[in-house]
KEKE-3310 file (N, C-alpha, C; in steps of 0.2 Angstrom, whole numbers, plus 5000, padded with zeros to 4 digits):
npx = (4790:4796:4784:4778:4787:4787:4773:4773:4782:4775:4764:4769:4775:4763:4756:4765:4770:4760:4748:4752:4755:4762:4772:4771:4773:4780:4778:4781:4771:4771:4760:4750:4736:4736:4749:4748:4739:4747:4757:4750:4745:4757:4760:4749:4752:4764:4762:4755:4749:4739:4732:4728:4726:4727:4736:4735:4743:4736:4720:4719:4729:4725:4712:4717:4724:4713:4705:4714:4714:4701:4700)
npy = (6185:6194:6198:6206:6216:6222:6226:6236:6245:6249:6255:6265:6273:6276:6284:6294:6300:6301:6306:6316:6316:6315:6304:6301:6292:6276:6260:6243:6229:6215:6208:6206:6209:6213:6218:6228:6236:6241:6248:6258:6265:6270:6278:6288:6294:6300:6309:6322:6332:6326:6313:6309:6298:6280:6266:6249:6234:6222:6215:6212:6220:6233:6233:6232:6245:6253:6249:6254:6267:6270:6269)
npz = (5369:5359:5353:5363:5364:5351:5351:5361:5356:5344:5350:5357:5347:5339:5349:5352:5340:5331:5337:5345:5359:5375:5384:5400:5410:5411:5413:5419:5420:5418:5412:5422:5432:5446:5447:5438:5444:5455:5448:5442:5453:5458:5447:5447:5459:5456:5446:5448:5440:5432:5422:5406:5397:5397:5393:5391:5388:5388:5393:5407:5412:5409:5416:5429:5430:5428:5440:5450:5447:5450:5464)
capx = (4793:4796:4778:4777:4792:4784:4767:4775:4785:4770:4760:4773:4775:4756:4754:4769:4771:4754:4743:4755:4755:4768:4772:4774:4775:4780:4779:4780:4766:4772:4754:4746:4732:4739:4755:4746:4736:4752:4760:4745:4745:4763:4759:4745:4755:4770:4760:4749:4745:4734:4734:4723:4726:4731:4736:4738:4744:4731:4714:4720:4733:4720:4708:4721:4725:4706:4704:4718:4712:4694:4701)
capy = (6191:6198:6201:6211:6222:6225:6229:6242:6250:6251:6259:6272:6276:6280:6289:6300:6302:6302:6309:6322:6315:6314:6299:6304:6286:6270:6254:6236:6225:6208:6206:6204:6214:6216:6222:6234:6241:6244:6253:6264:6269:6274:6283:6293:6298:6303:6313:6326:6336:6322:6308:6309:6292:6275:6261:6243:6229:6217:6217:6212:6226:6239:6233:6234:6252:6256:6248:6258:6274:6271:6269)
capz = (5371:5354:5352:5368:5362:5345:5353:5365:5351:5340:5354:5359:5340:5338:5354:5353:5334:5327:5341:5348:5366:5379:5389:5407:5414:5407:5418:5417:5424:5417:5410:5427:5435:5452:5446:5435:5450:5459:5444:5441:5459:5457:5441:5449:5464:5453:5441:5451:5435:5429:5417:5401:5393:5400:5388:5393:5382:5388:5397:5414:5414:5408:5421:5435:5430:5430:5447:5454:5446:5453:5471)
cpx = (4794:4790:4776:4781:4789:4777:4769:4778:4780:4765:4763:4773:4769:4755:4758:4770:4765:4748:4746:4755:4762:4767:4775:4775:4775:4782:4778:4776:4766:4765:4749:4742:4734:4745:4753:4743:4742:4756:4756:4745:4751:4763:4755:4748:4761:4768:4754:4746:4740:4736:4728:4721:4730:4730:4739:4738:4739:4725:4715:4724:4729:4715:4711:4722:4718:4704:4708:4716:4705:4695:4703)
cpy = (6196:6202:6207:6217:6225:6229:6236:6247:6253:6256:6266:6276:6280:6285:6295:6303:6305:6306:6315:6322:6314:6309:6301:6298:6280:6264:6247:6232:6217:6205:6204:6210:6217:6220:6229:6239:6245:6249:6259:6268:6273:6280:6289:6297:6302:6309:6317:6331:6332:6318:6308:6302:6286:6269:6255:6238:6223:6219:6217:6218:6232:6239:6234:6241:6255:6255:6253:6265:6275:6272:6276)
cpz = (5365:5352:5357:5366:5356:5347:5357:5360:5347:5344:5356:5352:5339:5343:5354:5346:5330:5331:5345:5356:5369:5384:5395:5412:5410:5412:5415:5422:5423:5415:5415:5430:5441:5452:5443:5440:5453:5454:5443:5447:5459:5452:5444:5455:5462:5449:5444:5446:5431:5423:5412:5398:5397:5394:5391:5388:5382:5393:5404:5416:5414:5414:5428:5435:5431:5437:5452:5453:5450:5461:5472)
residu = (MET:GLU:GLY:ALA:ILE:ASN:ARG:HIS:ALA:GLY:ALA:VAL:SER:VAL:LEU:THR:ASN:HIS:LEU:GLN:ASN:LYS:ILE:ILE:HIS:ASP:ALA:THR:ALA:LYS:TRP:PHE:GLN:PRO:LEU:ALA:MET:ASP:ARG:MET:THR:GLU:ALA:LEU:LYS:ALA:ASN:THR:THR:GLY:ILE:ASP:VAL:VAL:TYR:GLY:HIS:ASN:ASP:PRO:MET:ALA:ASP:GLY:ALA:TYR:LEU:ALA:ALA:LYS:GLU)
# end
C-alpha cells in the first residue's frame, strides 16, 4: 500500500509542479481495468471541456481508461 501512496504522490508532484498541469479528476480504480473503465467514463462525463492527459498507475488501469475513452 505504501508503494501505491508514494507512486500517487510522485505522479501528482510531477504533473502539477513541474509540468504546470491542473488535475481535474482524481479517481481510484484499485488497480483493475474494469474499475478504471468506469472511473474514466465518469471523468469524461464530468469534464466536458476535455482531458489532455490520463495517468494510470499500472497497465490494466491505463488500458481501461483508454478503452473507455475509445467508446
